[in-house]
C-alpha positions as CSV (number, residue, x, y, z in Angstrom):
1,M,-49.0,-20.8,-86.9
2,S,-51.8,-19.0,-86.0
3,N,-50.7,-15.9,-83.3
4,K,-55.3,-16.0,-82.4
5,P,-56.0,-15.5,-79.4
6,I,-56.6,-19.4,-78.0
7,F,-60.7,-18.7,-77.9
8,A,-60.8,-16.8,-81.4
9,V,-59.4,-20.1,-83.3
10,R,-62.3,-22.1,-84.4
11,G,-63.2,-25.2,-83.1
12,N,-61.8,-23.9,-79.3
13,D,-64.9,-24.2,-76.6
14,L,-65.0,-22.4,-73.6
15,P,-64.1,-24.0,-70.2
16,R,-67.7,-25.3,-69.0
17,R,-66.4,-27.6,-66.4
18,E,-63.5,-25.9,-65.3
19,I,-65.6,-22.7,-64.6
20,Y,-68.8,-25.5,-63.1
21,K,-66.6,-26.6,-60.7
22,K,-64.5,-23.7,-59.3
23,L,-68.0,-21.9,-58.9
24,K,-69.8,-25.0,-57.0
25,N,-66.6,-25.0,-54.5
26,I,-66.7,-21.3,-54.3
27,W,-71.0,-22.2,-53.6
28,L,-70.2,-25.1,-51.3
29,G,-67.5,-22.8,-49.2
30,D,-69.4,-19.8,-48.4
31,T,-72.7,-21.2,-47.9
32,G,-71.9,-24.6,-45.9
33,K,-74.5,-26.1,-48.2
34,T,-74.4,-29.4,-49.4
35,N,-74.0,-30.8,-52.4
36,R,-77.6,-32.4,-52.8
37,Q,-78.7,-28.4,-52.1
38,L,-77.0,-27.7,-54.9
39,A,-78.2,-30.4,-57.0
40,E,-81.8,-29.0,-56.3
41,M,-80.6,-25.8,-56.7
42,I,-79.8,-26.2,-60.2
43,G,-82.5,-29.1,-61.5
44,V,-80.4,-32.6,-61.3
45,S,-79.4,-35.8,-59.4
46,P,-76.5,-35.0,-56.7
47,Q,-74.7,-37.9,-58.8
48,V,-75.2,-35.2,-62.0
49,A,-74.1,-32.0,-59.6
50,S,-70.9,-33.8,-58.7
51,T,-69.8,-35.2,-62.5
52,Y,-70.5,-32.0,-63.9
53,A,-67.1,-31.3,-62.0
54,T,-65.5,-34.1,-63.0
55,G,-66.5,-35.1,-66.3
56,T,-66.4,-38.9,-65.5
57,D,-69.5,-39.5,-66.9
58,G,-68.3,-37.3,-70.5
59,R,-71.5,-34.4,-69.2
60,T,-70.6,-31.1,-69.4
61,P,-72.7,-28.5,-67.4
62,P,-75.3,-26.3,-69.3
63,W,-74.3,-22.2,-68.9
64,S,-77.9,-22.4,-66.6
65,A,-75.9,-24.2,-64.2
66,I,-73.0,-21.9,-64.4
67,M,-75.4,-18.9,-64.7
68,M,-77.7,-20.4,-60.9
69,L,-74.7,-20.4,-59.3
70,C,-72.9,-16.8,-60.6
71,N,-76.4,-15.5,-59.6
72,E,-76.7,-16.8,-56.0
73,L,-72.9,-16.0,-55.8
74,G,-72.6,-12.6,-56.7
75,Y,-70.1,-13.7,-59.4
76,Q,-69.4,-13.2,-62.9
77,V,-68.0,-15.0,-66.0
78,V,-65.6,-12.7,-68.1
79,V,-64.7,-13.8,-71.1
80,R,-61.9,-12.3,-73.8
81,P,-60.7,-13.7,-76.2
82,S,-57.6,-14.6,-75.3
83,E,-58.6,-15.7,-71.4
84,V,-62.4,-17.1,-69.3
85,K,-62.4,-16.1,-66.0
86,I,-64.6,-15.9,-62.9
87,E,-64.6,-12.7,-60.9
88,K,-67.1,-10.9,-58.0
89,I,-69.5,-8.8,-58.8
90,L,-68.8,-4.6,-57.4
91,Q,-71.9,-3.5,-55.8
92,E,-71.2,0.5,-55.9
93,V,-73.4,2.5,-53.2
94,I,-73.4,5.9,-53.3
């Protein structure tokens, strides 16, 4: 039995769908915009923008869609051997 952190084990993928879903919900809530506007921003149809979050058609959101949401929201994806999380980028004013 291995004591390796979950993302250090060969074959374990990063949870892109969950990351996308969280960022999508934050974006929709913070901006008040629609799923259609989200789809336009990431360059897909509204149906695809929705199914990226649910996985009903087996699609996994590309990193480009996740990074676009991070850029728009001021968030970053932090990857560690045992966890993946999204967090707000703090802007320090001097």
